[in-house]
N, C-alpha and C positions, 0 to 999 in steps of 0.2 A: 497630570502629564499626558498628552495625547499619545495614542498608540502609533508606533512607527510602522509604516507600510514598506513592504519589500521594494527594492529598487533594481536598476540595471548596473549598479556600481561594480559588482563582481564581474558580470559579463563584459563590461566595458574595459576591464583590466586585462582581458584575455584575447588572444588572436583567433580569428576565424569563427566558424559556427560553434556556438556553445550550447550544450544540452544540459538542462537541469534534471536531476534524478532524485526521486523519493519513493517511498513505499507506504503501503497500508496493510495492517493486519498482522503485525508481529505478536501482539499480546493476546488475541482471542484464543479460546480453547478449541475452536472448530473453524473449518474452512481454509482455503489457501492463503498464502501471502502474495500480494500483488505489487508490482513496481511499475513506474512509468518514467519514460525519458521524454523530455519536451524541448524542442527548439522553437522558440517564439518568433513570430513575424513582428519585427520591431515597428513596422508601419501599420500593423493592425492587431494590437494586443488588447484583449478585453480589459476594461477598467475593473478595478476591485479585486485583483488577484491577491490572495493572502493564504496563510496557513489554513488548510482545509478544515481543521478542527474549529476554527473561529468563524465559520460560515454556516448558515442554515442549510439543511438538505436541499431546499428549493433553490437557493442561490448557488450552491455547489453544482447542481444539475444544470442550471443556466450557464454558468461559466464553463463547465465541461463541454456543453454543446457548442458554445462559441469557440472554444479552443480546438475542437475537432474540425471546425470549418476554416481556421486560420493558421494553426500551428502544425509543425511536423512532430508526430507523436509515435512512440513505440511503447508497447505494453508487454511486460513479462510476468509470468505466473510460476510459482513453485507450489506443487501439490502438497496435500496432507502427507502422502506417502514419502515425498522427498523431505518434508520437514522432520518426520519421524526418523528417517534414515540418516540424515546428515546434520541435524539440529536446526533450530529456527534461525540462528545467525547466518549459518552457511546457506540455508535456503533463501534467506533474504538477499544475500549477495548474488546467488544464482538468478533470482528474479530480476535483480537490477541489471545483471549482465545480459539477460535475455531482452530486457526492455531496450537497452542501448542497441543490441543487435537487430532489433525490429524497427528501428528508425528508418524512414524511407531514404534518408541521406546520412552519410557518415559525419559526425561532428569532429571538429578539430580538438575540442576539449570538453570534458564533462565536469560539472560541479555537482557534488553528491551530498545530500543531507546526512549528517551523522559523523562518526569518528572512524569507521572501519571502511576501507577502500575495497570495492568489488573489483573483479578482474574485468578490465575494459581494454579495447584496442587502441585507446588514445590516452594522452595525459589526463589525469583526474585529480581534482582537489576536493578535500572534504570540508564541509562548512557546518559547524555546529549550529543548530536551530536555523538551518538554511532556508526553511520555508517562511521564516519571518524576515529574512534578509534579501533573498534573491527572487526576482519575478519568475525566473525559469523554474526554480525549485518549487516555488509556491504553485505554479501551474502543474508541475508533475505531481505534487501532493493531492491536488484536486482530482486529476485524472485517475490516479491510483485509488483514491478513496471512493469515488463514484463508481468506478469499475468493480471494485470488490463488493461494495454495498449491493450492487445489482446482482452479483453472483450469489451473495448470501440470501437475497430475496428469492431467487430461483430455488436455492436449496431449501428454504423455509417452506415452499410449496410442496416439495417432495417429502420433507420431514417436519410436519407440523408438530407443535407442542413444545418446542424449545425456545420460541420467541426470536428466532434469528432475524425475522423481518424487522425487528426493533433493536435487538441487542447486538446484531451482526456477529454473534459467536463469542462475545465476551462473557466472562464468568459471573454475570449478574444473577439476581435471585430467580428470575423467570427461567433462565437457562439451567441453573442448578436444580430447580424443581422439575424441569423436563427430564433431566438426567436421572433424578431419583425415581421418576415415574416410568420413563420409557427406556432408559438405559443408553448405552453408548452407540453412536452410529458410525458408519464407515468414514464420515467426514470429521470426526473428532480426532484431535492430535493426541495420540496415545503416549507420546514422549513427554507430554506436559503432566506435571505431578498430579493435579486433581483428576485427570482422566486415567492416568496410570493406576492411581489408587482405587478408583472405581472398578476398573477392569480386574485388578488383583482381588478386591473384595468379592466380586461376582464369581471369579474362578474358585475362591475358597468356599463360597456358599454351596458350590456344586460338588465339592470333594466329599 
C-alpha cells in the first residue's frame, strides 16, 4: 500500500490564513526544544513535504531552504533551563506559542501536531500525526527539525565527545559513553531521569 502524502485538506476546511505548528526535540537528554509555525504560500509550495523523520538530512535541508524563501515562518525555542523548570511538555507548549508569536503575519487559525493545545492568540485545532496529514504541519516539522539539528551541531563543537553532531542529544550509546567519561554539561536536561541519576551519583561520590 503506497504511503499517503500530507495534503491541504485540513487547511482548506478552515477560514483565512492557516499556520501549521510542530516541534522537534522533546525526547533528547540535551539541548533545547524547538517549534516552528509555518504559513505556506499555496502558489509556491515546495514539492515533497512530509514528516521530517521520513526525510534524509540532505532533503530536509533542501526543503527547509526552499520554505524559508517561499513561506511565512516563525520559530520558537524553550531552553534547557525552562525545560527543567516547567517540564518538557510545558516547555514544548511555550516553544509553540513563541513560534506562532514570531510569525511575520498573524494567522486566522493554527493547526498543531499532537493532542495538547498550546496557548495561542487564535483558534487552534490539534491533529494527531499531523505531519503525515497536513502540508503546513509537515513544513513546520521540517523547519523545527533542521533548526534544532543545526543548534545541536553548534553545541557539539563546543562540547565534543557526546556525539551530538550525530545523535542530536538523544540517549544513544555514544551519548551515554560521553556522559560516563566527561560528565554532565550545562546543556543536559537535569529533570530527565538519566541525567538526574547521574548528577545524584556524582554528588554522592563527593560526599
